[in-house]
N, C-alpha and C positions, 0 to 999 in steps of 0.2 A: 634241840634246837636242831642239834646234825640228821637226824632220824629225821625230823618235819622235813626241815631242808630238802633232803634225800630223798623222800616222799613226793614233796610236789613235783620237782623238777620229774619224778615217772608220770607221774600223772599229769602235769605240761606235755607229755612227748609221746602220752599212746594215748590218752584221754581227746578227741581234737572232734572241732565241733561239726556237722553236717547237718543238711537239710533234717535227717530225722532229730537229731541230739545237737539240734541247736544253742542248748544250754548248757553245752560244755566250755564254758570258758569259765575258765580259771584264772588267780588269778593275787598277790598277794596278801590282798584282805579275806583268803583261806586263811592263805598261812597261817596271816595273825589268831585268825578262831580258832586255830588249834591248842594255839601259847593260850589265848586266852583259857579256850572250856579245860584246858590244863590248869590254872592259875585260880579257877572256881574251888580245888580241893583246895584246905589248907594243910602246911605243914605240920603241921602236928595227929590229919590220917593218909600218911605218906612213910609212914615207918617203912613201910615194906618193898625194897628196892620191885619186885615182881607185880604191885598192887601200881605203881609208878607209872608201870609197861603196857598195864591192864589199860588203863587210866588212857594213856596215851594211844593207841588200840580205839576204845572205844570214840573220842573227838575226832580222831581220824576218818571212823568212822561215818560217825554223824556230820560231818561236813562234807567230805567227798565221795564215799561210796552212798549216799543219802541221795546220791543225785543223776547216780548210775541209771540204768533203764532197761537192762538186759545181764543176760544172768553170763552168758561171754565175758561184760566189761567186769561186774563181779566179780567171776571167779580172777581175772586179772586182778582187780586190782586187793583179793587175799594175795595173790600170791606178791603182791610190792610189798604188803604190809610185814608179812614174810622174813622175806627178801633184808628188807629193812629193820628187820629186829638181829637178824644172823650179824647184817656189817655191822650195824652204829651199833646197836647193845649188846653182842654177843653171848648175843641168847636162843633158846630154841622156845617157839611159839607153844612148846607140844609140855611143857617144863612150865613157863608162867600159868597157861590156862586150864591149869590145872581141875581144878575145882568148875569147870565149864563144861568139862570131857559129857560125851555121852560116854553112862554105862557100859565097863566094856569095851570103849576105844582107846586105840592106841596110836592112832594117825590124826593127829591136826587138820581139820579142815571151816571151810569158812562158814557153819551153822553155830560150830566154837566160841568162835571169837560174838558172833553175831547173839550168844549169851552174854552178852557180858551185860552190866548195868550201874547209869551210876545216874542220880538225881537227890534232890534234895526235900524230899516229898516224904518220904518213909518216917512217920512218927517213930516216939521214944517217948521213956517212961519222963523225960519232962518236958514233953513237945517242944523242944528245940532240933529243929531241923539244917541241918549241912548237907551240899554238897557233897555226894561220897559213895561208894563200892555196893550197890545191893546182891549179897550173893544168894540167895533164894529166889528163885525166883516165885517158887509158889507163895509166897509171903508178897509178892510187889499181886501178884494176881489178885491177895486175898484184900493185901487193900486199894486196890483202883474199883474194887467191885463194896468196898465199903464207902470211896468217895460216890464212887454212883448213885446207892443208895441214900446219904448226903444230901447230896443233889436233889432226886426227885422228892426226899424231908420236905423242899424250902422249894421249887422250880412249879409255879403252873404245868409249863408244859413236859410231862414228866416223859423221859427216856429208856424205853426194856431193851437196853443191850445186852449182849452176852460176850465179856470182856476176854477170851478167847486171847491165843497167844497172839498174833498179828496184831488186834487193836490195844493191846496192854503197850508191845511197838511201838505202837502209833505215838497213844495219850503222853507215853517217856519221850520222845520225841520235840512231842509239840509243846509241854510244859518248858522242854531245853528252849528252846529256841523263845519262848512268848519271854522269857526271866532275863532275857538278855540281851541289851542294851538298842533298837532299834531293829530287833528281833524281825524276820518276817518267812512266812513260805510259802507256795505254790502246791499244794495238799492235789495232787492228778490222781481218778481214776473215778471208776463209770457210776453212772446216778445213781444213788441208794446206798453206796459203800459206808457211809457213816463218816465222813468226810469234816460234814459240821459240826452230824453229835459226840464226835470225837473231843471239837474244837473245843466243842464248848465244855466239854467237861476236862479238858484242861485248863480252861482261862478260870470254870472252880476253882483245880485241886490248888491252882499256882495266884487265887484269892486276886483276881483283877476282875475288870468288869470289863462286860461283853457290850458291845454297839454293831447293828445291823442294820440296812437303808431299807424300810420299804418301800418295794416300788409295783406300782402299776400300771394304769393304760394313761394314767396323769401326772405322770412325773416328769417333769418336766430339767432342764438341765439349771434350772435356780434351784428346785429343788437338789438337784446332786449336791449343789453348791451349798446351800445353805445346812445341808447333813454334814458334808467336809468341816464348814465351822466348829461345828455343833462339836462332830469328835475329837479336831484341833484344840479348841478350847480349853477342850473335857483333859485331854493328855497334857495339852502346855502348863495355859495360863492355870488350871485346879493341878495343877501338878499332880493327875490320877492317873493309876496303873489301868491304862484301856488296853482290849484287844479289838482290832476294828477286823472283821468278820464278814469277810466280798464274795460271791456267788457270778460263776461266770451268767448263769438264767438270770443277772441286773444289770450286765448291761448293756444297757438301751442307743447308748451312744459311745464311740469309741475313744470320745472325748475321755469315759471315765477309768482308761487303763493309760493314756498320760496322764493326767491327774496322778493316778496313784503311779507311777514310774516317777515325779516331782519329788512324792514325798516319800519313798523309799533311796532316792538319793540323795537329794538334798534338806530333805524334810519341811519343803514345804511346796507351797503352788501357791508359782507368778500372780500377781492381783488376787488374790482371791477376798481378802479383806479392805477396802475404802480406805483413803488413809484415818477418817474419824471415827471406824470401826476401830483399827489399829491401834488407835489414839488410847480409847476406852478399855483396848484390850490391857494396855500395859501399864493404865492406871487402875484398873482394879486389880491387875499385878501386883505391883508396886504396894497395895493398898495392904491387900492379899500378907503379902511373907513378912509385914512388921512387925 
């Protein structure tokens, strides 16, 4: 808790919003996300104090580091994490990151911390999965390739992806976000960089349903409202785990973004359902839970 608070205060003081970095707005929700991420690992799997610190580093990187947009800010954050470890945990990062250090390297750096992986999608002999450390990056890549093969075997639209290091990194991040309550992310990249493909693979790994709208020339505001009703009913009334994948090319009206913002902040879109529609949804939900 003390380390997270120290890091959080340093982030607030250092990474201030600017016109180029308008999303640098951190609050107590981010503080809570680090704590929630740590609690994803059961106490039975946290017997090693060094592993606890690696978990804290991983969750801090996922909450704060992944939102930083340039090398300078990322390096600054690394030194914040290193300083917090020395001040609060009384350990040096090079000691607890030994399994992730590059061969022959004695100086810890940002890449060493980024080599830490936690997830709940690794296969075991019992097929039971728990959120835990993934010490072998090679095994992680092979696991991703296996999931991709399974996806292509059941999907009509196959994806020919090369699971190189950064692709694997992004899939693990997306899976982690998807599986958190109300999890959402803005994936930034140039066209054709694989944002949608990696999200589809992550959705498959998490065993969630994928929902996308189909925008054409005649797609209207009413069509948008109807699609929102479908996905919200599926996630709410039907209690299904759904990923809503929405790309920038599908923004035909700025009102689309306003509705998305309302869903992320309040969980609903005002006046989306008429009174009689809302009554039917509530009735159907009541009988489905009996």
